[in-house]
C-alpha positions in Angstrom: 68.5 -18.4 -80.7 69.8 -14.5 -80.0 72.1 -13.4 -83.2 74.4 -10.7 -82.3 75.5 -9.5 -85.5 76.7 -6.3 -87.1 76.6 -7.2 -90.7 74.2 -9.8 -92.5 71.3 -10.0 -94.7 68.1 -12.0 -94.2 66.7 -13.2 -97.2 63.0 -14.8 -98.7 61.5 -12.7 -95.7 57.6 -12.1 -95.1 58.4 -9.0 -93.5 56.4 -6.5 -91.6 57.0 -3.0 -92.6 54.6 0.1 -92.5 51.5 -1.9 -91.6 51.9 -4.4 -94.4 53.0 -8.0 -95.1 55.6 -8.2 -98.0 56.5 -11.6 -99.5 60.1 -12.2 -100.6 62.1 -9.7 -99.0 65.7 -9.2 -98.2 66.7 -7.3 -95.4 70.5 -6.1 -95.3 72.5 -5.1 -92.2 75.5 -2.9 -91.7 76.8 -2.1 -88.4 73.7 -2.9 -86.7 71.6 -0.6 -88.5 69.0 -1.9 -91.7 70.5 -0.3 -94.9 68.1 -2.0 -98.0 64.8 -3.5 -97.7 63.9 -4.9 -101.1 63.9 -7.3 -103.6 66.8 -9.9 -103.5 69.9 -8.2 -105.3 72.9 -10.7 -105.4 75.4 -8.0 -105.4 73.8 -6.7 -101.9 74.5 -9.6 -100.4 77.1 -11.9 -101.8 79.4 -10.8 -99.5 77.4 -11.1 -96.4 76.5 -13.7 -93.9 72.9 -14.6 -95.3 69.6 -16.2 -92.9 67.1 -17.6 -95.6 63.8 -17.1 -93.9 62.3 -19.9 -96.0 59.2 -17.4 -96.1 58.9 -17.3 -92.0 57.3 -13.6 -91.0 59.9 -11.3 -89.8 59.2 -8.3 -87.9 60.7 -5.4 -85.5 62.2 -6.9 -82.2 59.4 -6.7 -79.2 59.0 -4.3 -76.9 57.3 -4.8 -73.3 56.9 -1.0 -71.6 56.3 -2.6 -68.2 58.0 -5.1 -66.5 59.7 -5.8 -63.3 61.4 -8.9 -63.8 61.8 -12.7 -65.6 63.6 -15.4 -65.7 64.7 -15.3 -62.1 66.1 -11.8 -62.4 64.5 -8.8 -61.2 66.1 -5.3 -59.6 64.9 -5.6 -56.3 68.1 -8.3 -55.0 71.9 -8.7 -55.4 73.9 -7.1 -58.0 71.4 -5.0 -60.1 74.0 -4.6 -63.0 73.9 -8.6 -63.3 70.5 -8.7 -62.7 69.1 -6.7 -65.4 71.7 -7.8 -68.2 70.3 -11.4 -67.1 67.0 -10.3 -67.7 67.8 -8.4 -70.8 69.3 -11.9 -72.1 66.5 -13.7 -71.0 64.0 -11.3 -72.8 65.9 -11.3 -76.1 65.7 -15.1 -76.2 62.3 -14.5 -76.4 61.9 -11.9 -79.1 61.7 -9.1 -76.4 64.6 -7.0 -77.4 63.7 -4.1 -75.8 61.9 -3.1 -72.5 61.0 -0.5 -70.0 61.8 -1.8 -66.1 58.8 -1.3 -63.8 60.1 -0.6 -60.1 58.3 0.4 -56.9 60.0 3.7 -55.8 63.2 3.7 -54.2 65.9 6.2 -54.7 68.7 3.9 -53.7 67.5 1.4 -56.1 67.4 4.4 -59.1 70.7 5.4 -58.1 72.1 1.7 -58.5 70.2 1.1 -61.8 71.2 4.5 -63.4 75.2 3.4 -62.1 74.2 0.0 -64.0 73.0 1.7 -67.2 76.4 4.0 -67.2 78.9 1.0 -66.9 77.1 -1.2 -69.6 76.5 -0.6 -73.0 75.0 -3.9 -73.4 72.2 -3.0 -70.9 71.7 0.7 -72.2 70.8 -1.1 -75.4 68.2 -3.2 -74.2 66.8 -0.9 -71.4 64.7 2.1 -72.3 64.2 3.4 -69.0 62.6 3.0 -65.7 58.8 2.7 -64.9 58.3 3.8 -61.3 55.0 2.9 -60.2 54.2 5.7 -57.4 54.6 6.9 -54.7 52.3 9.3 -55.8 49.2 6.8 -55.5 46.2 6.1 -53.7 46.8 4.1 -50.9 43.3 2.3 -51.5 44.4 1.0 -55.0 47.9 0.0 -54.0 47.4 -3.5 -55.1 50.8 -5.5 -54.7 52.6 -2.1 -54.1 53.8 -1.8 -50.0 52.9 0.9 -48.1 56.4 2.4 -47.6 56.1 3.0 -51.7 53.0 5.5 -51.4 53.2 9.3 -50.1 51.6 12.4 -50.9 52.9 14.7 -53.7 56.1 16.2 -52.6 57.8 18.5 -54.9 60.9 18.1 -53.0 61.1 14.3 -53.5 60.3 14.5 -57.0 62.6 16.9 -57.4 65.1 14.1 -55.7 63.7 11.6 -58.7 64.5 13.9 -61.4 68.1 14.5 -60.4 68.8 11.0 -61.1 70.0 11.3 -64.7 71.4 8.9 -67.8 73.2 11.8 -69.9 71.1 14.5 -69.7 67.6 13.0 -69.3 66.0 11.6 -66.3 66.6 7.9 -65.8 62.8 7.5 -64.9 60.9 7.8 -68.4 57.2 7.0 -66.8 55.4 7.5 -63.7 52.0 6.1 -62.7 50.3 8.6 -60.7 46.8 8.7 -59.0 45.1 11.8 -60.5 42.5 12.6 -58.0 45.5 13.6 -55.4 46.5 17.0 -54.2 48.9 18.2 -56.5 48.3 16.1 -59.2 48.4 18.5 -62.2 51.4 20.0 -60.9 53.0 16.7 -60.8 51.7 16.1 -64.3 53.1 19.3 -66.0 56.6 18.8 -64.1 56.6 15.1 -65.9 55.6 16.1 -69.3 58.1 19.3 -69.2 60.9 16.4 -68.2 59.5 14.2 -71.5 58.1 11.7 -68.6 55.2 9.8 -69.7 52.5 10.5 -67.3 50.7 7.0 -66.5 47.2 7.2 -64.4 47.0 4.0 -62.5 46.7 2.6 -58.7 44.2 5.3 -58.7 40.2 5.2 -57.3 39.4 8.3 -59.6 35.7 8.7 -60.7 35.8 9.4 -64.4 34.0 12.5 -63.8 37.0 14.3 -62.2 39.4 13.7 -64.9 40.8 16.6 -67.1 41.4 16.0 -70.8 45.2 16.6 -71.5 46.9 16.4 -74.9 48.4 12.7 -73.7 47.1 10.6 -71.5 48.3 6.9 -70.7 46.8 4.3 -68.6 48.9 2.0 -66.2 47.2 -1.8 -67.0 44.0 -1.1 -67.9 41.4 -2.2 -65.5 43.8 -3.5 -62.5 44.4 -1.3 -59.4 41.9 1.7 -60.8 38.5 2.3 -60.2 36.2 0.5 -62.3 33.4 0.5 -65.2 30.5 1.2 -63.2 27.1 2.2 -65.0 26.6 5.1 -62.3 30.0 5.2 -61.2 32.6 5.0 -64.1 35.5 5.1 -63.3 39.2 5.5 -64.3 38.9 2.2 -66.4 36.1 3.7 -68.6 38.6 6.4 -69.8 39.5 5.1 -73.4 36.0 4.3 -74.3 34.7 7.7 -73.9 35.2 10.3 -76.7 36.3 12.8 -74.7 39.4 10.8 -74.1 39.6 8.9 -77.4 43.3 9.6 -77.9 44.6 8.1 -74.6 47.0 5.2 -74.9 46.1 2.2 -72.5 48.4 -1.2 -71.2 46.6 -4.2 -71.1 48.1 -7.4 -69.2 46.5 -10.4 -71.2 47.8 -13.6 -69.1 43.6 -14.2 -68.8 44.2 -13.4 -65.3 44.6 -9.6 -64.7 41.9 -9.3 -67.1 39.5 -11.9 -68.0 39.4 -13.2 -71.7 36.1 -11.9 -72.0 37.0 -8.3 -70.7 40.2 -8.6 -73.0 37.6 -9.6 -76.1 35.2 -6.8 -75.5 38.4 -4.3 -75.6 39.9 -5.1 -78.4 36.9 -5.2 -80.4 35.9 -2.2 -78.9 38.8 0.0 -79.3 40.6 -1.5 -81.9 44.5 -1.7 -81.6 45.6 1.9 -82.2 46.5 3.0 -78.6 46.9 -0.3 -77.0 50.2 -1.5 -75.7 50.1 -5.2 -74.6 52.3 -5.5 -71.7 53.4 -8.5 -69.1 53.6 -6.9 -65.7 55.8 -10.2 -65.2 57.7 -10.5 -62.0 61.0 -12.5 -61.5 59.3 -16.1 -61.6 58.3 -15.5 -65.2 58.8 -17.6 -68.3 59.8 -20.2 -66.1 56.5 -22.0 -65.6 55.5 -22.7 -61.6 58.0 -21.7 -59.0 58.9 -19.9 -55.7 60.9 -16.8 -55.4 61.4 -13.8 -53.3 60.4 -10.0 -54.2 60.8 -7.0 -51.9 61.9 -9.4 -49.0 58.5 -11.3 -49.3 57.8 -14.9 -50.2 55.8 -15.2 -53.7 54.8 -17.9 -56.3 53.9 -18.7 -59.6 51.2 -21.1 -61.0 52.5 -20.3 -64.6 50.6 -17.5 -65.4 50.5 -15.0 -62.6 52.8 -14.4 -59.3 51.0 -13.9 -56.1 52.5 -13.1 -52.7 52.4 -16.2 -50.3 50.9 -15.2 -47.4 48.0 -13.2 -48.7 47.4 -14.6 -52.2 47.2 -11.1 -53.4 47.7 -10.9 -57.3 51.2 -9.0 -57.9 52.1 -9.7 -61.2 52.3 -11.8 -64.7 54.3 -15.2 -65.3 53.7 -14.6 -69.0 55.9 -12.4 -71.3 54.4 -10.6 -73.9 55.7 -12.7 -76.5 53.5 -15.4 -75.4 50.7 -13.7 -74.2 50.3 -11.8 -78.0 50.8 -14.9 -79.5 47.7 -16.2 -77.6 45.8 -13.3 -79.0 46.5 -14.0 -82.5 45.5 -17.4 -82.2 42.1 -16.5 -80.5 42.0 -14.2 -83.8 41.9 -10.8 -81.7 45.1 -9.7 -83.4 46.3 -10.4 -86.6 50.3 -10.8 -87.8 50.0 -6.7 -88.2 48.4 -5.9 -85.5 50.8 -8.4 -83.3 53.6 -6.0 -83.8 51.7 -2.8 -83.6 50.7 -3.7 -79.9 54.0 -5.4 -79.2 56.2 -3.0 -80.3 55.4 0.2 -82.2 52.5 1.4 -79.9 55.0 1.0 -76.9 57.7 2.4 -78.4 55.2 5.7 -80.0 54.3 6.3 -76.5 57.8 6.0 -75.0 58.8 8.4 -78.0 61.4 6.2 -79.1 62.3 6.5 -82.9 65.5 4.5 -83.3 63.8 1.0 -83.7 60.6 -0.8 -84.1 60.5 -0.6 -87.7 62.0 -2.7 -90.9 63.2 0.6 -92.7 66.6 1.4 -93.8 68.0 3.5 -91.0 66.3 1.7 -88.0 68.4 -0.5 -85.4 68.4 -3.7 -86.7 66.5 -5.4 -83.7 64.5 -7.7 -85.1 62.4 -11.2 -85.0 62.0 -14.5 -87.1 58.7 -15.9 -86.4 57.0 -19.1 -87.7 53.4 -19.6 -89.0 52.0 -20.2 -85.6 54.2 -17.3 -84.5 56.7 -19.2 -82.4 59.8 -17.4 -82.5 62.7 -18.7 -84.6 65.0 -16.3 -84.5 66.3 -13.0 -82.8 68.6 -10.1 -84.4 69.7 -7.7 -82.0 71.8 -4.8 -83.1 74.6 -5.1 -80.6 77.5 -7.2 -79.4 76.7 -10.4 -77.1 77.0 -9.6 -73.3 80.6 -11.1 -72.6 80.6 -10.6 -68.9 81.6 -13.5 -66.6 78.6 -13.4 -64.5 76.5 -14.4 -67.7 78.9 -17.4 -68.8 76.2 -19.5 -67.4 72.8 -19.5 -69.1 70.0 -17.3 -68.3 67.4 -18.3 -66.1 69.4 -19.3 -63.0 66.6 -18.7 -60.0 67.8 -15.7 -58.3 64.8 -13.6 -57.1 
């Protein structure tokens, strides 16, 4: 259940804060902002609605920084605002209170997303920005991206992307580029000047051709990039090499995109300080096996991953991060602290988001309550519930 309330208290929580688990904690929220975290004091809570956690784990709401769609919704068909609000509702119900929308490059679509965010305060409270995969990527590593969404570096075209703004900032908050392409250094510098995350991916770049940068992020590590070969190490080797030990990276943990043994190898080798668990999910995610449409083409889901129907090419996941990160805990690859690190704190740090993601006074009260086996019990979202007529029905309608 998602609770959209401004003033309340959570009592008797096993609270995750500052990397530690604290028992029997009271969390007080006023106007959607955390105002107190500490031991129970009757005077602080006596006039508030109270939720008794009964010792259950309470942590910050989860953040998926790379998701195309879920619950029957995405941005590629129909009314963009209604679909993105539907995504936000569906994700919140799964404990994912913020997300960065991933799209294939389309200027018209970016304009529609901007309009939706300008119109809907509800959507803006969930949607952190747009993650564009391309268009400046390597065609031979396009994965599920259509050829029409790929081009050589073009400064004029880049300027047209940057001109689409929400307020004073570009709508695009992350961009996947292939670092081996001509103009990539200029492109990276321009993106950084505009506070856009430069994400290397969809690339056939050899490791030896990469130049160190102060900040480096990898789009879905291992997928759609040059791999780890003992004679020609590629982009996938980057986070394992000392020269790039500061590089952050995404990992799709549905056990289809990356083999379970390689997930195990990666986490055991690199730890969790730089890991962002992402879904790369499509519109069918969270709905089990089924059929749908993406970019005008038939797709299907087997409940774990999504594929183009005519070619069986893998195009995205069917699992959300609340499920895949939980599975990592069950396999002892994560503990409860690192669960929140990789599914909330690290993505927010990469995106330079500082208003949420921690149970401390002054932060937005985007919170999740989980059972001992990491199942979502309650979700608390700081903003008012969406009341648009288009969402009076339950989320999950198949409109993709």
